[in-house]
A tleap script that builds the chain and sets N, CA, C and O, in Angstrom:
source leaprc.protein.ff14SB
mol = sequence {
  NMET ASP PRO GLN ARG LEU LYS ASP ALA TYR
  GLN LYS LEU GLN LEU LEU ASP GLU LEU HIE
  THR HIE LYS VAL LYS PRO ARG PRO GLY GLY
  ALA LEU VAL ARG PRO SER SER GLU VAL LEU
  GLU GLN GLN MET ARG ASP LEU ALA ASN TYR
  THR VAL GLU LEU LYS GLU ILE ILE LEU GLU
  LEU PHE LEU ALA ILE ALA GLY ARG PRO LYS
  PRO PRO GLU GLY GLY LEU THR CALA
}
set mol.1.N position { 0.349 -1.173 0.019 }
set mol.1.CA position { 0.441 -0.058 0.239 }
set mol.1.C position { 1.023 1.216 -0.467 }
set mol.1.O position { 2.234 1.162 -0.683 }
set mol.2.N position { 0.573 1.999 -0.739 }
set mol.2.CA position { 1.369 3.497 -0.178 }
set mol.2.C position { 0.568 4.678 0.439 }
set mol.2.O position { -0.451 5.364 0.523 }
set mol.3.N position { 1.397 4.476 0.677 }
set mol.3.CA position { 0.279 5.676 2.379 }
set mol.3.C position { 0.394 7.374 1.938 }
set mol.3.O position { -0.176 8.247 2.592 }
set mol.4.N position { 0.924 7.552 1.168 }
set mol.4.CA position { 1.154 8.616 0.931 }
set mol.4.C position { 0.087 9.606 -0.122 }
set mol.4.O position { -0.533 10.654 0.056 }
set mol.5.N position { 0.364 8.036 -2.046 }
set mol.5.CA position { -1.090 8.365 -2.350 }
set mol.5.C position { -2.729 7.804 -1.370 }
set mol.5.O position { -3.485 8.587 -1.946 }
set mol.6.N position { -3.320 7.321 -0.740 }
set mol.6.CA position { -4.110 6.644 -0.134 }
set mol.6.C position { -4.529 8.592 0.810 }
set mol.6.O position { -5.193 9.602 0.574 }
set mol.7.N position { -3.576 8.037 1.896 }
set mol.7.CA position { -4.250 10.510 1.552 }
set mol.7.C position { -4.324 11.346 0.691 }
set mol.7.O position { -5.461 11.749 0.448 }
set mol.8.N position { -3.240 11.902 -0.056 }
set mol.8.CA position { -3.833 12.408 -1.299 }
set mol.8.C position { -5.068 12.455 -1.711 }
set mol.8.O position { -5.710 13.497 -1.848 }
set mol.9.N position { -5.750 10.558 -2.082 }
set mol.9.CA position { -7.480 9.909 -1.719 }
set mol.9.C position { -7.920 10.389 -1.676 }
set mol.9.O position { -8.617 10.989 -2.494 }
set mol.10.N position { -7.764 10.434 -0.506 }
set mol.10.CA position { -8.491 10.146 0.937 }
set mol.10.C position { -8.933 12.640 0.774 }
set mol.10.O position { -9.982 13.285 0.764 }
set mol.11.N position { -7.675 12.980 0.707 }
set mol.11.CA position { -7.707 14.357 1.313 }
set mol.11.C position { -8.671 15.240 -0.341 }
set mol.11.O position { -9.260 16.320 -0.383 }
set mol.12.N position { -8.419 14.062 -1.600 }
set mol.12.CA position { -9.468 15.266 -2.977 }
set mol.12.C position { -11.051 14.453 -2.122 }
set mol.12.O position { -11.900 15.286 -1.804 }
set mol.13.N position { -11.365 13.096 -1.820 }
set mol.13.CA position { -12.736 12.985 -0.939 }
set mol.13.C position { -13.337 13.927 -0.499 }
set mol.13.O position { -14.508 14.205 -0.758 }
set mol.14.N position { -12.543 14.569 0.273 }
set mol.14.CA position { -12.716 15.701 1.629 }
set mol.14.C position { -12.948 16.777 1.256 }
set mol.14.O position { -13.546 17.628 1.915 }
set mol.15.N position { -12.391 16.949 -0.168 }
set mol.15.CA position { -12.472 18.561 -0.031 }
set mol.15.C position { -13.830 18.494 -1.774 }
set mol.15.O position { -14.236 19.486 -2.379 }
set mol.16.N position { -14.286 16.536 -2.196 }
set mol.16.CA position { -14.925 17.740 -2.914 }
set mol.16.C position { -16.602 17.072 -2.340 }
set mol.16.O position { -17.530 17.450 -3.055 }
set mol.17.N position { -17.067 15.980 -0.928 }
set mol.17.CA position { -17.165 16.480 -0.473 }
set mol.17.C position { -17.031 17.918 0.317 }
set mol.17.O position { -16.619 18.624 -0.604 }
set mol.18.N position { -17.094 18.474 1.059 }
set mol.18.CA position { -16.602 19.743 1.067 }
set mol.18.C position { -17.444 20.906 -0.370 }
set mol.18.O position { -18.585 21.367 -0.402 }
set mol.19.N position { -16.409 21.034 -1.280 }
set mol.19.CA position { -17.773 21.685 -2.487 }
set mol.19.C position { -18.619 20.736 -2.542 }
set mol.19.O position { -19.319 20.502 -1.557 }
set mol.20.N position { -18.708 20.162 -3.439 }
set mol.20.CA position { -19.824 19.560 -3.946 }
set mol.20.C position { -20.782 18.974 -3.726 }
set mol.20.O position { -21.612 18.693 -4.591 }
set mol.21.N position { -20.883 18.606 -2.280 }
set mol.21.CA position { -22.269 17.791 -2.006 }
set mol.21.C position { -22.917 17.739 -1.838 }
set mol.21.O position { -23.679 16.772 -1.832 }
set mol.22.N position { -23.123 19.349 -1.443 }
set mol.22.CA position { -24.162 20.508 -1.182 }
set mol.22.C position { -24.996 20.104 -2.392 }
set mol.22.O position { -26.015 19.536 -1.999 }
set mol.23.N position { -24.941 20.179 -3.567 }
set mol.23.CA position { -25.391 20.297 -4.971 }
set mol.23.C position { -25.641 19.222 -5.596 }
set mol.23.O position { -25.710 19.386 -6.814 }
set mol.24.N position { -25.927 17.402 -4.964 }
set mol.24.CA position { -25.986 16.899 -5.168 }
set mol.24.C position { -26.832 16.221 -3.839 }
set mol.24.O position { -27.378 15.139 -4.054 }
set mol.25.N position { -26.935 16.730 -2.687 }
set mol.25.CA position { -27.679 16.030 -2.199 }
set mol.25.C position { -29.445 16.345 -1.955 }
set mol.25.O position { -29.958 17.462 -1.883 }
set mol.26.N position { -29.955 15.384 -1.886 }
set mol.26.CA position { -31.247 15.250 -2.417 }
set mol.26.C position { -31.742 16.622 -1.038 }
set mol.26.O position { -30.904 16.889 -0.177 }
set mol.27.N position { -33.140 17.347 -1.030 }
set mol.27.CA position { -33.439 18.193 0.082 }
set mol.27.C position { -33.896 17.638 1.078 }
set mol.27.O position { -34.333 16.589 0.608 }
set mol.28.N position { -34.200 17.619 2.706 }
set mol.28.CA position { -35.421 17.096 3.233 }
set mol.28.C position { -36.836 18.529 2.604 }
set mol.28.O position { -36.946 19.692 2.216 }
set mol.29.N position { -37.617 17.261 2.922 }
set mol.29.CA position { -39.031 17.172 2.179 }
set mol.29.C position { -39.193 17.595 0.235 }
set mol.29.O position { -40.268 17.341 -0.307 }
set mol.30.N position { -38.490 17.974 -0.269 }
set mol.30.CA position { -38.764 17.746 -1.366 }
set mol.30.C position { -38.807 19.612 -1.842 }
set mol.30.O position { -38.849 20.674 -1.222 }
set mol.31.N position { -38.763 19.156 -3.378 }
set mol.31.CA position { -39.280 20.732 -3.995 }
set mol.31.C position { -41.217 21.211 -4.406 }
set mol.31.O position { -42.108 20.715 -5.096 }
set mol.32.N position { -41.138 21.898 -3.894 }
set mol.32.CA position { -42.731 22.941 -3.809 }
set mol.32.C position { -42.561 22.677 -5.117 }
set mol.32.O position { -43.236 21.740 -5.545 }
set mol.33.N position { -41.687 23.362 -6.053 }
set mol.33.CA position { -42.140 23.753 -7.346 }
set mol.33.C position { -41.358 23.008 -8.389 }
set mol.33.O position { -40.247 22.666 -7.986 }
set mol.34.N position { -41.674 22.628 -9.759 }
set mol.34.CA position { -41.232 21.892 -10.521 }
set mol.34.C position { -40.444 23.080 -11.042 }
set mol.34.O position { -40.806 24.221 -11.330 }
set mol.35.N position { -39.200 22.449 -11.082 }
set mol.35.CA position { -37.612 23.782 -11.691 }
set mol.35.C position { -37.663 23.329 -13.092 }
set mol.35.O position { -38.134 22.393 -13.738 }
set mol.36.N position { -36.639 24.918 -13.372 }
set mol.36.CA position { -37.501 24.867 -14.738 }
set mol.36.C position { -35.810 23.915 -15.314 }
set mol.36.O position { -34.979 23.306 -14.641 }
set mol.37.N position { -35.865 24.092 -16.281 }
set mol.37.CA position { -34.581 23.266 -17.715 }
set mol.37.C position { -33.728 23.302 -17.768 }
set mol.37.O position { -32.943 22.502 -18.278 }
set mol.38.N position { -33.498 24.560 -17.093 }
set mol.38.CA position { -32.557 25.797 -17.857 }
set mol.38.C position { -31.534 24.882 -15.755 }
set mol.38.O position { -30.327 25.020 -15.554 }
set mol.39.N position { -32.625 24.025 -14.566 }
set mol.39.CA position { -32.068 24.460 -13.194 }
set mol.39.C position { -31.873 23.194 -12.961 }
set mol.39.O position { -30.998 22.704 -12.248 }
set mol.40.N position { -33.139 22.359 -13.892 }
set mol.40.CA position { -32.803 20.945 -14.298 }
set mol.40.C position { -31.336 19.925 -14.823 }
set mol.40.O position { -30.921 18.784 -14.618 }
set mol.41.N position { -30.916 21.146 -15.602 }
set mol.41.CA position { -29.909 20.796 -16.771 }
set mol.41.C position { -28.617 21.418 -15.754 }
set mol.41.O position { -27.532 20.854 -15.613 }
set mol.42.N position { -28.972 22.542 -15.185 }
set mol.42.CA position { -27.620 22.641 -14.094 }
set mol.42.C position { -27.260 21.375 -13.341 }
set mol.42.O position { -26.204 20.747 -13.419 }
set mol.43.N position { -28.175 21.149 -12.703 }
set mol.43.CA position { -27.919 19.787 -11.657 }
set mol.43.C position { -27.852 19.255 -12.042 }
set mol.43.O position { -27.760 18.331 -11.234 }
set mol.44.N position { -27.773 18.743 -13.282 }
set mol.44.CA position { -27.386 16.769 -14.151 }
set mol.44.C position { -25.911 17.306 -14.177 }
set mol.44.O position { -25.046 16.623 -13.629 }
set mol.45.N position { -25.581 18.473 -14.773 }
set mol.45.CA position { -24.467 18.971 -14.986 }
set mol.45.C position { -23.272 18.899 -13.258 }
set mol.45.O position { -22.045 18.810 -13.286 }
set mol.46.N position { -23.880 18.952 -12.361 }
set mol.46.CA position { -23.164 19.143 -10.950 }
set mol.46.C position { -23.385 17.579 -10.641 }
set mol.46.O position { -22.504 16.840 -10.202 }
set mol.47.N position { -24.460 17.268 -10.887 }
set mol.47.CA position { -24.441 15.129 -10.607 }
set mol.47.C position { -23.695 14.626 -10.937 }
set mol.47.O position { -23.054 13.866 -10.211 }
set mol.48.N position { -23.289 14.933 -12.896 }
set mol.48.CA position { -21.891 13.737 -13.710 }
set mol.48.C position { -20.595 14.727 -13.569 }
set mol.48.O position { -19.575 14.327 -14.129 }
set mol.49.N position { -20.531 15.945 -12.896 }
set mol.49.CA position { -19.414 16.485 -12.448 }
set mol.49.C position { -18.994 15.573 -10.900 }
set mol.49.O position { -17.976 15.170 -10.338 }
set mol.50.N position { -19.950 15.570 -10.755 }
set mol.50.CA position { -19.868 14.643 -9.229 }
set mol.50.C position { -19.106 13.620 -8.874 }
set mol.50.O position { -18.178 13.335 -8.116 }
set mol.51.N position { -20.002 13.036 -9.893 }
set mol.51.CA position { -19.610 11.310 -10.367 }
set mol.51.C position { -18.306 11.251 -11.104 }
set mol.51.O position { -17.240 10.658 -10.943 }
set mol.52.N position { -18.715 11.945 -11.820 }
set mol.52.CA position { -16.958 12.086 -12.530 }
set mol.52.C position { -15.617 12.064 -11.452 }
set mol.52.O position { -14.609 11.390 -11.665 }
set mol.53.N position { -15.744 12.617 -10.695 }
set mol.53.CA position { -14.429 13.568 -9.692 }
set mol.53.C position { -14.258 12.192 -8.889 }
set mol.53.O position { -13.138 11.681 -8.916 }
set mol.54.N position { -15.174 11.618 -8.249 }
set mol.54.CA position { -16.135 10.006 -7.271 }
set mol.54.C position { -15.309 9.334 -7.738 }
set mol.54.O position { -14.234 8.954 -7.274 }
set mol.55.N position { -16.195 9.009 -9.509 }
set mol.55.CA position { -14.705 8.110 -9.971 }
set mol.55.C position { -13.460 7.592 -10.339 }
set mol.55.O position { -13.018 6.560 -10.844 }
set mol.56.N position { -12.849 9.163 -9.714 }
set mol.56.CA position { -11.641 9.442 -10.258 }
set mol.56.C position { -11.023 9.878 -8.713 }
set mol.56.O position { -9.977 10.462 -8.431 }
set mol.57.N position { -11.894 9.452 -8.014 }
set mol.57.CA position { -11.120 9.808 -5.981 }
set mol.57.C position { -10.870 7.310 -5.900 }
set mol.57.O position { -10.048 6.633 -5.282 }
set mol.58.N position { -12.348 6.767 -7.093 }
set mol.58.CA position { -12.456 6.178 -6.079 }
set mol.58.C position { -10.868 5.358 -6.743 }
set mol.58.O position { -10.124 4.632 -6.083 }
set mol.59.N position { -10.702 5.738 -8.132 }
set mol.59.CA position { -9.195 4.654 -8.757 }
set mol.59.C position { -8.107 5.416 -8.504 }
set mol.59.O position { -7.031 5.334 -9.097 }
set mol.60.N position { -8.375 6.136 -7.650 }
set mol.60.CA position { -7.126 6.476 -7.131 }
set mol.60.C position { -6.691 5.747 -5.623 }
set mol.60.O position { -5.554 5.421 -5.282 }
set mol.61.N position { -8.168 5.577 -4.711 }
set mol.61.CA position { -7.990 5.003 -3.658 }
set mol.61.C position { -7.946 3.481 -4.149 }
set mol.61.O position { -6.877 3.136 -3.644 }
set mol.62.N position { -8.490 2.228 -4.891 }
set mol.62.CA position { -7.578 1.581 -5.927 }
set mol.62.C position { -6.086 0.618 -5.916 }
set mol.62.O position { -5.629 -0.471 -5.568 }
set mol.63.N position { -5.613 2.377 -6.808 }
set mol.63.CA position { -3.801 2.362 -7.301 }
set mol.63.C position { -2.947 2.159 -5.933 }
set mol.63.O position { -2.078 1.293 -5.827 }
set mol.64.N position { -3.378 3.251 -4.688 }
set mol.64.CA position { -2.676 3.799 -3.710 }
set mol.64.C position { -2.688 2.262 -3.133 }
set mol.64.O position { -1.598 1.690 -3.132 }
set mol.65.N position { -4.233 1.297 -2.468 }
set mol.65.CA position { -4.044 0.727 -1.833 }
set mol.65.C position { -3.335 -1.504 -2.749 }
set mol.65.O position { -3.069 -2.613 -2.287 }
set mol.66.N position { -3.381 -0.979 -3.829 }
set mol.66.CA position { -2.548 -1.959 -5.304 }
set mol.66.C position { -1.083 -1.302 -4.437 }
set mol.66.O position { -0.545 -1.821 -3.459 }
set mol.67.N position { -0.887 -0.697 -4.770 }
set mol.67.CA position { 0.433 -0.006 -4.687 }
set mol.67.C position { 1.832 0.182 -3.881 }
set mol.67.O position { 1.677 -0.049 -2.682 }
set mol.68.N position { 2.788 0.441 -4.137 }
set mol.68.CA position { 4.100 0.038 -3.171 }
set mol.68.C position { 4.537 1.227 -2.676 }
set mol.68.O position { 5.122 2.083 -3.340 }
set mol.69.N position { 4.299 1.286 -1.667 }
set mol.69.CA position { 4.967 3.215 -1.433 }
set mol.69.C position { 6.300 3.464 -1.551 }
set mol.69.O position { 7.218 3.143 -0.797 }
set mol.70.N position { 6.312 4.136 -2.689 }
set mol.70.CA position { 7.342 5.281 -2.952 }
set mol.70.C position { 8.810 4.486 -1.504 }
set mol.70.O position { 8.824 3.970 -0.387 }
set mol.71.N position { 9.771 4.911 -2.609 }
set mol.71.CA position { 10.784 5.492 -1.692 }
set mol.71.C position { 11.230 6.482 -0.935 }
set mol.71.O position { 10.866 7.511 -1.503 }
set mol.72.N position { 11.980 6.829 0.303 }
set mol.72.CA position { 12.589 8.099 1.202 }
set mol.72.C position { 12.969 8.708 0.063 }
set mol.72.O position { 13.805 8.127 -0.630 }
set mol.73.N position { 12.413 10.064 -0.392 }
set mol.73.CA position { 14.060 11.066 -1.249 }
set mol.73.C position { 15.428 11.227 -0.459 }
set mol.73.O position { 15.508 11.705 0.673 }
set mol.74.N position { 16.923 10.571 -1.523 }
set mol.74.CA position { 17.333 10.896 -1.272 }
set mol.74.C position { 17.794 9.857 -0.663 }
set mol.74.O position { 18.686 10.171 0.126 }
set mol.75.N position { 17.511 8.467 -0.699 }
set mol.75.CA position { 17.681 7.331 0.505 }
set mol.75.C position { 18.466 6.202 -0.887 }
set mol.75.O position { 18.120 6.148 -2.067 }
set mol.76.N position { 19.605 5.406 -0.171 }
set mol.76.CA position { 20.018 4.599 -1.210 }
set mol.76.C position { 18.599 3.549 -0.673 }
set mol.76.O position { 18.186 3.389 0.476 }
set mol.77.N position { 18.143 3.018 -1.810 }
set mol.77.CA position { 18.177 1.137 -2.465 }
set mol.77.C position { 19.001 0.134 -2.078 }
set mol.77.O position { 20.217 0.172 -1.891 }
set mol.78.N position { 18.235 -0.773 -1.972 }
set mol.78.CA position { 19.388 -2.123 -1.390 }
set mol.78.C position { 18.472 -2.845 -2.579 }
set mol.78.O position { 18.660 -4.026 -2.871 }
savepdb mol mol.pdb
quit
């Protein structure tokens, strides 16, 4: 496992959550009025972007788990 890569992926996940989850999270009680086509279009774009970013982070997590740690910089390898 590559701990630095895992840490980086976790930080990306936290940033995605902080910046974008509120855009795709369902509102309690639902909408009282039907959204316009422009609003629906923007919501679909937000959800698509969120999904793609989440997929990239999950891929990074898999690669971090499957990877080997990087050797220390400047160190000699045997």
